[in-house]
N, C-alpha and C positions, 0 to 999 in steps of 0.2 A: 866227556869234552864234550862244548859248545860250538854251534858251529853255525853262521850264519850263512845263506846263500842271496846277495848281492846281485843286482844288472847295474854294470856299467856303460857307462856312454850315453846314458838317458835317464832321461824321468819318470818315464810311462814301464810300469813292471811290465816283464814277458815280452818285450824292448832288448836291443844296447845285450851284452853280453856279462852272462852268467858266473858266478868266479864263488867258491866257497871259500869263508871265510875260518880260523880257527884263533883263536887269543892265548899262548899260552905259556904257564909260566919257564917252559924249558921245553926243544926241541926232544919230541916226540924221536926213536930210533928212524931212522931213513927209513928204510925197510915197511917200516908202519904209515907212514907218510907218502909214500907213495903209492901203502892197499887202498889207503883212504883215498887219493888223486883215482885211485880205478875205480871205488866203489862208485866214487861221488861221481863219476862220468861227463865231467863238467869238463874244459877246454882246462882251465887253471881251479887249483884249489890251490890256498895263500895259505901260510903258518907264521904269525907275527912274536915275539918277544918284544917286553917291556925292555931296554936297557937304563931311559932318563929319560921325565915326564914329554920329553918333545923326541926322541931317540928312541929307533927302535930295527930289528933284525927280520925282515921278514925275508923265507923262503917260495918259490913258486912248485909248484907238479904239474904237468900234465896228466893226461890216464897212463901214460907209456917212462914217462919219463918228465927230471929234473930241469929246468925249466932255465938256462943263463938270464934271462931276463923277459919281463910280463908288464905290459900296462893296468890294463881294465884289474886284474887281481887290486895290484898296488896304491889303482884309485876305489874299487872296493874295499881295502882294506882300511886307508885313509877311511874313507867314509864314515868307516863299523867304529873307527880308535874316534870317533868324535863322537858319532851317535849313544856311544856305553861310556861317551864321559872320564874314558881313557886318557884325558891330557887337556890342559887349557889353555898348548896353546897354537895358532894357526896358521905355524909352519913346521911341519913333520921332516924326520932324519932317518933315511934308511940304507941298514949296509948292506948288499945284497951281494952276490953273483952278477951281478953287470953292476953294482960299486955304486958309489952314494947316490943316490937317488931324494929325492926331496919333494912332499908335495903340500899347494896352500890353499887352504880353504878362500875365497873370495870374499866378498859382501854381501854377494847375489844367490854364492850358493855353489857357485861352480868351486871345486879345485880343477888347477893347474899341476901337471906333474913334471917336475926341470929330470932329463932323462938323458944320457949319452948323444949324438950322432953318432949316427952307423953310412956314413957312405957306399955306395955305392958305385960300382966301375961297368963301361960297354963288354959285354959279351959275346959271344956267335947264340947261336940257338941251337938247344941239346937240340935231337932226333927224336926223343922222349920227349920230349916240352913240346915239340911242338904237333909232336901224335896229342899227348894228355888235353890239347887244348881242342885237339879237335875244325881247325880246314880255319878258323875264325884270324882276321886283319890280325899281325902284329906288327907292329912299328919300330920294338926296337927292346930289346935285353936287357938287362944287367943283373950283377951278383955282388956278396961278395963273398964271405965266408959260409952264414950259413944259409942265405937263402934266394932266390929268383928273383927277380923285379922284372916283369912284362907291361910294355908298355902296348894296351890296344888304340884303334881310330878311335870311336865315338863313346862314351859312358857310356849309354843301351848296348854297345858288344859288352861293356866290363856286366850291368845288371841279369843278361838274357843269358849269360857262362854256362856252360853245363860242361866245367872239365871230366877227362874220365878220372875219376878219383885213383882206382889203383891200379894207374900207370905212373902218375902223380908218387904214389909212392915206391915208386923203383927207383925213382930219380935219386942221384945220391947230394940232400940237401933240404937243411927242416923245414922248408917252407916254400911254397912259389905265394907269390906276389901279382895280382893284376893289376892298373890304373889305365886313368884316361882323363881328361880333363874333365870336370864336370858341368854342370848346366848349370842357370843362376836357382839358386847366390851361391853354390856352394866351387870353391875350384877345383877341385878335384874330389874320383870316387875311385875308389879301390874295394877288394877284396882279398881272401887271407885264406889257405892252403892247405893242410899241413898235413896227411893223414898220414906218414911216416910217427908222427909223435902221439898215434890216437887221435888227432881232432878232423875232422873231414870238411870244414871249413868253421875256421874261427871268424864269432858274430861282429866285432867288433877290436880290431887288435892296436893296442898301444907300442906296441915296440916294435913292430911294423912301419910304422910314422914315424919311429926314429931316421930309416930310409925314406921312405918319400917325401917328410916335411923339405928336406934339405936339397932333393932331385927339384922337383913344384915350384918349388924357391928360388934355385937359379932360373928356369926355365919361361916363370911368370912373373919373376923382378921385383917379388914382396914378398917381405917378410913372415906376414901375418896371416893366414890362409883360413878359412875354413871348409874342411874337410868334410866326405862323408861317404862310411863306409855300408855296401850296396850288397848287404847280406840280408833276405827274407827277417830277419831282426830284427836292425838296420841300427843305425849310429851315428853319431853329429857326437866332432871336437869341432873348441876352435883354437890352432898351433900356433905357434912362429920361431920362427928361430934366432937362432942369441947364440953371437960365437958358437962355439964346439958343442953344445950346447943344443936341443928343441923342450918347447913347454907344451904342454901335449892337455888341455882344458876338456873335463868332463861333469855333466852330472850322474848322479850313481844312486838307489833308492833300493833298501832292502826288502823283501819278498816276501823270506821263514826266514825265525829259528830253530833252533833242539837242540838234540843231546845227539853225540855217540855213545853206544855201551860198551868201550873199551875201557 
C-alpha cells in the first residue's frame, strides 16, 4: 500500500500539519486502518477511495480512533489526488462521516475546503479545565458536543500557553481549543489540544475552524478572515463564513512517499 506524507496549511516542508494519505481501491478493514494510523502516529492518516473522476470517499484516523471530521487531512488528500493525476476536476467532492465535503483548487494553488459550520454556545468553566490551563486569564468558555473553545485575553497568551495535557486528557471532551484576537495581519489565533485521542497538540486543525470561523465572524462583524494557528509548527488559513458553511483555505506540500509492506 502506497502512503504519502503531506504537510497541510503550509507551503514549507516541516511546517503546518502532517497527514498520512493512502489512496486505495477499497477500504481495508477498519482495524487495519486504525493500526496503520497508530503506527504512523501523525495526528491523522486518511484513506481515500475513488467513486468517479471528481467524487471520492474519505475516512480519517487519529492514533486512537476514527475521526468524525478532519480538515488538514482532507486538504492533504485533495493535494495528493491532484499531484498524482487521479482527477482532472478542479472541484472534488468527498463523502465522509462529517457529511458531504468539497475541495476546490484555485489558480494561485490555494485549496479551499467547503465544510459544515459547527456553532458553539457559552458554558461554565470546568474546574479541571481551569486547572489544566494553569492560571491563564480566561475571558469566556464555549462548547459543542465534542470540544471546548476557550477565549484568552491576548494572542501572546495563546502562543505562550503550556497546558497540563494529562489533565486535559481526563476532561470529558474530544479536544480543547484556545483562541484570542490576533495581531496584524491575523484576525485571530488559536491552538488545539486533543490528548484524549492521541494528539497532544494538533499543529493546524481545519475542523477547529468550523467553530472558530462563526465565533470570530460574529465578534468582528466580518465574514472573511485570516487565521493563524500558533503551534510550534505554525500554519496560516484564509477562511470565510458562507451561510451555514465555512470555507477553509490553505496550501500543502508533499514531504515523502513510500510503501507499507502489508
